[in-house]
Structures are given as C-alpha cells and as structure tokens.
C-alpha positions as CSV (number, residue, x, y, z in Angstrom):
1,M,123.4,15.1,-130.5
2,T,126.7,13.7,-129.3
3,A,129.1,11.7,-131.4
4,Q,128.0,8.6,-129.4
5,E,124.4,9.1,-130.3
6,H,125.4,9.2,-134.0
7,L,127.2,5.9,-133.8
8,T,125.9,3.4,-136.4
9,Y,125.8,-0.4,-136.1
10,D,128.3,-0.9,-138.9
11,A,130.7,1.7,-137.5
12,F,130.6,0.2,-134.0
13,V,131.2,-3.4,-135.4
14,A,134.3,-2.1,-137.2
15,L,135.6,-0.4,-134.0
16,A,135.0,-3.6,-132.0
17,A,136.5,-5.9,-134.6
18,A,139.7,-3.8,-134.5
19,D,139.9,-4.1,-130.7
20,P,141.9,-7.1,-129.4
21,A,140.0,-7.0,-126.1
22,V,136.8,-8.0,-127.9
23,V,136.5,-11.8,-128.3
24,G,133.0,-11.9,-129.6
25,L,130.0,-9.9,-130.9
26,V,126.5,-11.4,-130.8
27,L,123.4,-9.9,-132.3
28,K,120.0,-10.7,-130.8
29,G,116.4,-9.6,-131.3
30,S,114.6,-9.0,-134.6
31,Q,117.9,-8.6,-136.5
32,A,118.7,-12.2,-135.6
33,H,115.3,-13.5,-136.6
34,E,115.0,-13.8,-140.4
35,G,111.9,-11.9,-141.7
36,M,111.2,-10.1,-138.4
37,T,112.8,-6.7,-139.0
38,T,110.8,-3.6,-139.6
39,E,111.7,0.0,-140.2
40,H,111.6,0.4,-136.4
41,S,114.1,-2.4,-135.7
42,D,117.3,-1.5,-133.9
43,H,120.4,-3.6,-133.5
44,D,120.8,-5.3,-130.0
45,L,124.5,-6.2,-129.8
46,Y,126.4,-8.1,-127.1
47,V,130.0,-7.0,-126.9
48,I,132.1,-9.8,-125.2
49,L,135.4,-8.9,-123.7
50,A,138.2,-11.3,-122.7
51,D,138.0,-11.8,-118.9
52,G,140.1,-9.2,-117.2
53,A,140.6,-7.1,-120.4
54,T,140.3,-3.3,-120.5
55,T,139.2,-1.4,-123.5
56,E,138.3,2.1,-124.6
57,L,135.0,0.7,-125.8
58,A,133.9,0.7,-122.2
59,R,132.9,4.3,-122.8
60,F,129.9,2.9,-124.8
61,T,128.6,1.0,-121.8
62,G,124.8,1.6,-121.6
63,H,124.7,3.0,-125.2
64,R,121.1,3.0,-126.3
65,T,119.7,4.8,-129.4
66,P,116.9,4.0,-131.9
67,E,119.5,2.3,-134.1
68,L,121.9,0.6,-131.6
69,D,121.7,-0.9,-128.1
70,L,124.9,-2.2,-126.6
71,V,125.6,-4.6,-123.8
72,I,129.3,-4.8,-122.9
73,L,130.3,-7.6,-120.6
74,S,133.1,-10.2,-119.9
75,L,133.2,-13.7,-121.3
76,D,132.3,-15.1,-117.9
77,E,129.3,-12.7,-117.6
78,F,128.2,-13.7,-121.1
79,R,128.4,-17.3,-120.3
80,A,126.1,-16.7,-117.3
81,A,123.6,-14.4,-119.1
82,G,120.1,-15.9,-119.2
83,M,121.1,-19.0,-117.2
84,P,118.5,-18.8,-115.9
85,G,116.7,-15.6,-116.9
86,F,114.6,-13.8,-119.4
87,E,117.5,-13.3,-121.9
88,R,117.9,-17.0,-122.5
89,Y,115.6,-17.3,-125.5
90,A,117.1,-14.1,-127.1
91,L,120.5,-15.6,-126.8
92,A,119.4,-19.1,-127.9
93,R,118.4,-17.6,-131.2
94,A,121.1,-14.9,-131.4
95,R,123.5,-14.5,-134.4
96,I,127.2,-14.5,-134.1
97,V,128.9,-11.5,-135.7
98,L,132.4,-12.2,-134.4
99,D,133.9,-15.3,-132.6
100,R,137.6,-14.9,-132.0
101,L,137.7,-18.0,-129.8
102,G,137.5,-20.7,-132.4
103,G,133.9,-21.6,-131.7
104,V,133.7,-20.9,-127.9
105,I,131.0,-18.2,-128.4
106,A,129.0,-20.6,-130.7
107,Q,129.2,-23.3,-128.0
108,I,128.0,-20.9,-125.3
109,L,125.0,-20.0,-127.4
110,A,124.3,-23.6,-128.2
111,D,124.3,-24.4,-124.4
112,K,121.6,-21.8,-124.0
113,T,119.3,-23.4,-126.5
114,R,118.9,-26.7,-124.5
115,L,117.7,-27.0,-120.9
116,A,119.5,-29.6,-118.8
117,A,117.3,-32.7,-118.2
118,D,116.8,-32.1,-114.5
119,E,116.2,-28.4,-115.0
120,A,113.6,-29.0,-117.7
121,F,111.8,-31.6,-115.6
122,H,111.5,-29.3,-112.6
123,E,110.4,-26.4,-114.7
124,A,107.8,-28.5,-116.4
125,D,106.5,-29.6,-113.0
126,A,106.1,-26.0,-111.9
127,W,104.5,-24.8,-115.2
128,L,102.2,-27.8,-115.3
129,D,100.8,-27.0,-111.9
130,A,100.5,-23.3,-112.8
131,Y,98.7,-24.2,-116.0
132,A,96.3,-26.5,-114.2
133,N,95.6,-23.9,-111.5
134,S,94.6,-21.2,-114.0
135,L,92.6,-23.6,-116.1
136,Y,90.7,-24.8,-113.1
137,R,90.0,-21.3,-112.0
138,S,88.8,-20.3,-115.4
139,V,86.4,-23.3,-115.7
140,K,85.1,-22.8,-112.2
141,N,84.6,-19.0,-112.7
142,D,82.8,-19.7,-116.0
143,R,80.5,-22.2,-114.2
144,D,79.8,-19.7,-111.4
145,G,79.0,-16.8,-113.8
146,H,82.2,-14.8,-113.4
147,A,82.8,-14.2,-117.1
148,L,85.6,-11.6,-116.9
149,A,87.5,-13.7,-114.3
150,A,87.1,-16.8,-116.4
151,R,88.6,-15.1,-119.5
152,L,91.5,-13.6,-117.5
153,D,92.3,-16.9,-116.0
154,A,92.1,-18.5,-119.4
155,A,94.5,-16.0,-120.8
156,D,96.9,-16.7,-117.9
157,S,96.7,-20.4,-118.5
158,V,97.9,-20.0,-122.1
159,R,101.1,-18.3,-120.8
160,F,101.8,-21.2,-118.4
161,L,100.9,-23.8,-121.1
162,L,103.5,-22.4,-123.5
163,E,106.1,-22.4,-120.8
164,L,105.2,-26.0,-120.1
165,L,105.3,-27.2,-123.7
166,F,108.7,-25.7,-124.3
167,A,110.1,-27.0,-121.0
168,L,108.9,-30.5,-122.0
169,D,111.0,-30.1,-125.2
170,R,113.9,-28.8,-123.1
171,R,113.8,-25.4,-124.8
172,P,113.4,-21.8,-123.5
173,R,110.0,-20.4,-124.3
174,P,110.2,-17.7,-127.1
175,Y,108.9,-14.2,-126.4
176,N,105.3,-13.8,-127.7
177,K,106.6,-11.7,-130.6
178,Y,108.6,-14.7,-131.9
179,L,106.3,-17.5,-131.0
180,E,104.9,-18.1,-134.5
181,W,108.4,-17.6,-136.0
182,E,109.8,-20.2,-133.6
183,L,107.1,-22.8,-134.2
184,A,107.2,-22.4,-138.0
185,R,110.9,-23.3,-137.9
186,F,111.2,-25.5,-134.9
187,P,107.8,-27.2,-134.2
188,L,107.1,-28.8,-130.8
189,P,107.2,-32.6,-131.2
190,G,103.8,-34.2,-131.1
191,W,101.9,-30.9,-131.6
192,D,100.3,-29.5,-134.7
193,T,101.5,-25.9,-134.8
194,E,98.5,-24.5,-136.5
195,L,96.0,-26.2,-134.2
196,L,98.0,-25.2,-131.1
197,L,98.2,-21.6,-132.1
198,D,94.5,-21.5,-133.1
199,A,93.6,-22.9,-129.7
200,A,95.8,-20.5,-127.8
201,N,94.4,-17.6,-129.8
202,H,90.8,-18.7,-129.2
203,I,91.2,-19.4,-125.5
204,S,93.0,-16.1,-124.9
205,A,90.3,-14.2,-126.7
206,T,87.2,-15.9,-125.4
207,G,88.0,-18.3,-122.5
208,D,86.0,-20.9,-124.3
209,V,85.6,-23.8,-121.8
210,P,85.2,-26.7,-124.3
211,T,88.3,-25.6,-126.2
212,Q,90.2,-25.4,-122.9
213,R,89.1,-28.9,-121.9
214,R,90.0,-30.4,-125.2
215,L,93.5,-28.9,-125.0
216,F,93.9,-30.0,-121.5
217,A,93.2,-33.6,-122.5
218,Q,96.2,-33.4,-124.9
219,V,98.4,-31.7,-122.3
220,E,97.6,-34.3,-119.7
221,A,98.5,-37.1,-122.0
222,A,101.8,-35.5,-122.9
223,A,102.6,-34.6,-119.3
224,R,102.0,-38.1,-118.1
225,R,104.1,-39.6,-120.9
226,A,106.9,-37.3,-119.7
227,G,106.6,-38.5,-116.1
228,H,104.6,-35.7,-114.5
229,D,101.9,-37.9,-113.0
230,A,102.5,-36.7,-109.5
231,V,101.6,-33.1,-110.3
232,L,98.4,-34.1,-112.1
233,D,97.3,-36.7,-109.5
234,A,97.7,-34.1,-106.7
235,W,94.7,-32.4,-108.2
236,G,92.5,-35.4,-107.4
237,D,88.9,-35.1,-108.2
238,D,89.3,-31.6,-109.5
239,L,90.8,-33.0,-112.7
240,R,87.2,-33.9,-113.7
241,L,86.3,-30.2,-114.1
242,M,89.3,-29.7,-116.4
243,R,88.7,-32.7,-118.6
244,P,86.3,-32.9,-121.6
245,Q,82.7,-33.5,-120.3
C-alpha cells in the first residue's frame, strides 16, 4: 500500500486544517446521519478551496479507500454542487467540519436544503405526472391480468410519489437508505409517517391496487391544494381508474 492509501480521516482533517487554501470541510453520508454508521461506513469529505487557490492537497484528488473518500473542489464549484443534481440531498444533510468563512459554508448548505418556490412547483408538476402514469399503468395491468407488469409499475410509482411529496415540501428527496431517518426527524407536513411508509412498502412488495387507490386519493387532494390541478385534470376520465372504487 502507498502512504496515500494509509491516510486516515483524522490525519487528513489535521492536514487540511493546517492549509490556508482550505476554507471548508464538509462531511456527508452515513457519518453525517446520526445513528446510521456501521463497521463498513467510510468518511465522505468535501475539501473546499478558496477560489483560485493552489495547494499540495491537490495530490489527494480522487483519493478513495474503504476509510476515506475525498472530493476536492473550489468554493464556486461547491456552491454549484447538487444544484441541481443527485448530490443535493447528501449536501443538505451534511455536517460542517470546518468553516473558515464565518458561516458562508453553512449558508451554502442551508441553501441546498430548500428548493426555490418555482423550482419546487415545476418539479412537483413533473413528478405528479410521472406518478400518475405509473399508477395508471399498474392498475390497468392488474385489471388485464399482467401481474408482473402491475407490480413493477407499482414499484416505479412509489419512487415518483416520494419525489413528488418532497418537492411539495420544497425539499430534495432523501436517498432510500435515509428515507426513514429523514422522516423520523423531519416529517412531511400533512402525512402520517408510519402510514406512508407502510403503504410504500406494501405497494412496492405487492402492487396492491386498493392500497394504491387509497393513497392516490390522498395525493390528489394534496396536489390540488398545492395548485397542480392542470396536471391531474389532463388525465381526464382516466382518473376514475386511479381513484378508490
């Protein structure tokens, strides 16, 4: 093994904290989610450099071991990370290890936790339509005797549903690993967490049509309250197949 491969998290943090080019360190992943670490958990660390700065730490670019994964980037690049993108949730719940900018790093992370109103509305429109599409296909396939297709479409619908519900609350959707963690600490307004997770689990496992329809009734009401009537009304008479019978 090389010396780089032997580098520990604590040793690297000490190196970075002593380097004036480093303006922030941000830890994401399991280590930033209380109670989620296991013996297999590594440390995923963003190393944020002052714009235009050079540093010998650049030699660790791409460093990845079972203990430590590093992402080294400029302040501007960090500000743009996950905006939009898959990393947004990870950064929204990340933990600050070092902020040399008097709260700037903290504000950047805070900005990632909340979708802009227009952004959230447009995302919710798209996810609502995708959810309705998969739900409709699932119910129709069940009616027509295509059991596997019905279950697969039902499982797809749960993904779109979760994206929709978090967009309605102007939040990035958590990764599946952190869904229960997130909802236990930050419930979705108007939703009973236990009932929602039970329904998602049951639908994903079985494609049960009555459960899908009951859940859709709640989703339709919430979506209409949030102003998404146009997406729903575009489905016309097909809504009857999705609603409770």
